[in-house]
C-alpha positions in Angstrom: -27.6 -10.6 62.3 -24.9 -8.7 61.2 -22.0 -11.0 59.3 -19.4 -8.2 59.6 -19.6 -7.8 63.5 -15.9 -8.2 64.8 -14.6 -8.4 68.4 -10.9 -7.6 69.2 -9.5 -9.3 72.0 -6.1 -8.6 73.6 -4.3 -11.4 75.1 -0.8 -11.0 76.2 0.9 -9.0 73.5 -1.3 -10.1 70.6 -4.3 -8.9 69.6 -7.2 -11.7 68.6 -9.5 -10.5 66.0 -12.6 -12.8 65.8 -15.8 -12.7 63.3 -18.4 -13.4 66.1 -21.2 -14.4 63.4 -18.9 -16.9 61.7 -17.7 -18.3 65.1 -21.3 -18.8 66.2 -22.2 -20.5 63.0 -19.7 -23.2 63.5 -20.5 -23.7 67.2 -23.9 -24.2 66.5 -22.9 -26.9 63.8 -21.0 -28.6 66.1 -23.7 -28.6 68.7 -26.2 -29.7 66.2 -24.1 -32.7 65.2 -23.7 -33.7 69.1 -26.9 -32.1 70.7 -29.4 -30.3 69.4 -30.2 -26.9 68.0 -31.5 -25.5 71.5 -28.0 -26.1 73.3 -26.1 -23.3 74.4 -22.3 -23.2 75.7 -20.0 -20.2 77.1 -16.8 -19.7 75.3 -14.0 -17.5 76.9 -10.8 -16.8 75.9 -8.0 -15.9 78.2 -4.0 -15.1 79.0 -1.4 -17.7 80.4 -2.0 -16.0 83.9 -5.8 -16.6 84.0 -5.6 -20.3 82.5 -2.8 -21.2 85.1 -4.7 -20.0 88.0 -7.8 -22.0 86.8 -5.9 -25.0 86.0 -4.1 -25.1 89.3 -7.3 -24.3 91.1 -9.6 -26.8 89.4 -7.2 -29.4 88.2 -4.2 -28.9 90.9 -1.8 -28.7 87.8 0.5 -25.4 88.0 0.8 -24.5 84.3 -1.5 -22.8 81.5 -3.1 -25.4 79.5 -5.0 -25.0 76.2 -8.6 -25.6 77.0 -10.8 -26.4 80.3 -14.4 -27.4 80.1 -16.7 -26.6 83.1 -19.9 -28.9 82.6 -23.2 -27.2 83.8 -24.3 -29.5 86.8 -27.8 -28.4 87.0 -30.1 -30.4 84.7 -33.0 -27.6 84.0 -32.7 -25.7 81.1 -32.8 -21.7 80.9 -36.0 -20.8 79.0 -36.0 -22.6 75.7 -32.2 -23.6 76.1 -30.2 -26.1 77.7 -26.8 -24.6 79.1 -24.2 -27.3 78.3 -21.1 -25.4 80.2 -18.2 -23.4 79.9 -15.2 -23.5 77.9 -11.9 -21.5 78.8 -9.7 -21.3 76.2 -6.0 -20.0 76.6 -5.1 -18.1 73.4 -1.3 -17.8 73.7 -1.0 -21.4 74.1 -3.4 -22.0 71.4 -1.4 -19.8 69.1 2.0 -21.5 70.1 0.4 -24.8 69.4 -0.6 -23.6 65.9 2.7 -22.4 64.9 4.2 -25.8 65.9 1.5 -27.6 63.9 1.6 -25.3 61.1 -1.9 -24.8 61.2 -4.0 -21.4 61.1 -5.1 -19.8 64.6 -8.8 -20.2 63.9 -8.0 -24.2 63.2 -6.5 -24.5 66.4 -8.8 -22.5 68.4 -11.7 -24.6 66.6 -10.0 -27.8 67.6 -10.0 -26.7 71.2 -13.6 -25.6 71.2 -14.2 -29.2 69.6 -12.3 -30.6 72.4 -14.1 -28.4 75.2 -17.6 -29.3 73.7 -16.8 -33.1 73.5 -15.6 -33.1 77.3 -19.0 -31.1 78.2 -20.9 -34.0 76.5 -19.1 -36.4 79.0 -16.3 -37.8 77.4 -12.8 -38.2 78.8 -9.6 -38.8 77.4 -7.8 -39.5 80.9 -10.1 -42.4 81.6 -7.9 -44.8 79.4 -6.3 -45.5 76.1 -9.9 -46.6 74.5 -11.7 -43.2 75.7 -8.8 -41.3 74.5 -9.4 -43.1 71.1 -13.1 -42.8 71.0 -12.6 -39.1 71.9 -9.9 -38.4 69.3 -11.8 -40.2 66.3 -15.3 -38.2 67.2 -13.1 -34.6 67.3 -11.5 -35.5 63.9 -14.9 -36.7 62.4 -16.3 -33.4 63.7 -13.6 -31.4 62.3 -13.8 -32.8 58.9 -17.7 -32.2 58.9 -17.1 -28.6 60.1 -14.7 -28.1 56.9 -17.1 -30.4 54.3 -20.3 -28.4 55.1 -18.6 -24.7 56.2 -15.2 -24.8 54.9 -11.8 -24.1 56.7 -12.3 -22.0 59.6 -11.3 -18.4 59.1 -13.0 -16.8 62.1 -9.8 -15.6 63.8 -6.6 -14.2 63.3 -3.7 -13.1 66.0 -1.9 -9.8 65.3 1.4 -9.7 67.6 
């Protein structure tokens, strides 16, 4: 496995540079804490137009949100792996949120990946305030465990 493989993705007027192997390692770690080692998830980064269309189509909300999750509705596995579902992340919205929160782009994207995976596992913060607290607590614990075991995320950067 190459450790220096990178993907360059253009979103709006920014270029995202992604260290794919590092991202995969971190996602596998998250999944190992929540599921097991034979679970897969798909992550797609998009622009505001695509996210607004998806959010409007699936949630009837006409704006670009940061992350959407689409759980796999079939219960069978693909070969040796169980497919958990898809996560759609709006890179420009996350870049704006990272700047406001004064965190790195990698930290914000990783927060959205964790949020998306937790949704794929069936948790939903919109149910009630108790569900929101449980989901928020779990996400915070997952973020802390990632940093403790794999250090702060640095798998992505955005260049305007």
